C-alpha positions as CSV (number, residue, x, y, z in Angstrom):
1,M,4.8,36.5,6.4
2,I,1.5,38.2,7.3
3,L,2.8,41.7,6.6
4,F,4.0,40.6,3.0
5,I,0.6,39.4,2.4
6,Q,-1.1,42.4,3.6
7,C,1.6,44.4,1.3
8,V,1.0,42.4,-2.0
9,V,-3.3,42.9,-1.4
10,C,-2.9,46.5,-0.6
11,C,-1.0,47.4,-3.6
12,L,-3.2,44.7,-5.8
13,L,-6.0,47.0,-4.5
14,F,-4.2,50.3,-5.1
15,T,-3.3,48.9,-9.1
16,L,-7.0,48.1,-9.2
17,A,-8.2,51.3,-7.9
18,I,-5.9,53.3,-10.9
19,L,-6.1,51.3,-13.7
20,P,-9.6,51.9,-15.1
21,A,-8.9,56.1,-15.1
22,Q,-5.8,55.4,-16.9
23,Y,-7.5,53.1,-19.4
24,K,-10.3,55.7,-19.9
25,D,-8.4,58.6,-20.8
26,P,-4.7,58.1,-20.4
27,I,-3.9,61.5,-21.8
28,N,-5.2,63.0,-18.3
29,M,-2.1,61.4,-16.7
30,I,0.1,63.3,-18.4
31,M,0.8,65.7,-15.5
32,S,2.4,63.1,-13.4
33,Y,5.1,62.9,-15.9
34,P,8.3,64.9,-15.7
35,P,8.3,68.3,-17.5
36,K,10.6,67.2,-20.5
37,I,8.3,64.0,-21.2
38,R,5.2,66.0,-21.1
39,Q,6.8,68.5,-23.3
40,R,7.8,65.8,-25.9
41,V,4.6,64.6,-26.0
42,E,2.5,68.0,-26.3
43,A,4.9,68.4,-29.3
44,L,3.4,65.6,-31.0
45,P,1.0,66.6,-33.7
46,Q,-1.7,64.0,-32.8
47,Y,-1.8,65.2,-29.4
48,K,-2.0,68.9,-30.6
49,G,-5.6,69.5,-29.4
50,T,-6.4,67.0,-26.9
51,I,-4.0,67.7,-23.6
52,K,-5.5,70.3,-21.5
53,Q,-3.0,73.0,-19.9
54,K,-3.5,73.4,-16.6
55,E,-2.5,76.8,-15.3
56,K,-1.7,78.3,-11.9
57,V,-3.8,80.9,-10.6
58,H,-2.5,83.1,-8.1
59,V,-4.6,84.7,-5.5
60,M,-2.4,87.6,-5.3
């Protein structure tokens, strides 16, 4: 029972730590979605200039 309560409390704390970042600018969280969903969102006209593209930089 104590383990269950600890898990619930930890999940709530994690949720409270993540939510402000999502509510501030939800478009920044787009990189955590699967590629097909990102492509669909990037294709929408209202998000054309707001999504920052991350490019991989190779050292060699």
